[in-house]
N, C-alpha and C positions, 0 to 999 in steps of 0.2 A: 355439277352437283357434288362430285367427290372432292373437288378443290374447296368448296364451301365447308364440307365436313372436316377436311384436313385443317382448314383455317380455324374452325371452332375448337378442335382438339388442341391445336397449338396454343390458342388463346387461353383455354382452360388450364393447360399445363403451365403456361407462363404466369398466370394469376396465382395458382397454387404455389409455384416456386417463389414469387415475390412475397406472398403472405408468410411463408416459412422463413424467409430471410428477415422480414420485419420483426417477427417474433424472436428470432435468434439475436438480432441487434438489440431489441428492447430488453431481453434477458441479460445480455452482457452489460448493458448500461446500468441495469438495476444492481447487478453484482458489484460493479465498480463504485457506484454511489453508496452502497451499504457498507462496504469494507472500511473506508476511512473514518466513518462516524464513531466506531468503537475505540479508536486510538486517538487520544488527545496529545498535543505537543507537550513535551516535558522540558523543564529548565535544564540547560547544559552547564556543567562546571568543568574546570580545568584542573588536572592533577598538579599539585604544587611541586612535585618532584620532577616528573618527566614532561609535563605539558600536554598530556593526552586529554582530549575533550570526551566526556562521557555524560550520560544522564545522571542527574542528581540522585535519583533513586538507587542507582547502582554504585555510587561513590561512597567511600568511607570518609567520615569526617573526624577531625582531631579536635582536641580541646582548644586550639587556637583558631577555630572556625575556618580551617583550610580543608580542602578536599583532596583525596588521594585515590588512585585507581586500584591499588592492592595493599595488603597489609605490610608487605616488604617496603614499599615506598612510604607508607605512613610511619613505620619505625625509623626509616632513614631520615625523614624530615624533609623540609624544603631544600631545593637546590640553590 
């Protein structure tokens, strides 16, 4: 009789442990799937002076339609 009771207690503990793990895994998957949706890919451009690749939104453009990574490189011009 005591072995049956021990078996039931172990089974209930295992079931609760598995349920907690499933909820934790589901929550981590939900966080991973929600994060990338807010960030869209951005077009990348290359600095005409040093060749550094950077997002177009962060680059400085000149009158000749070239992109630069900083104002110093924009003033220096293409290499």
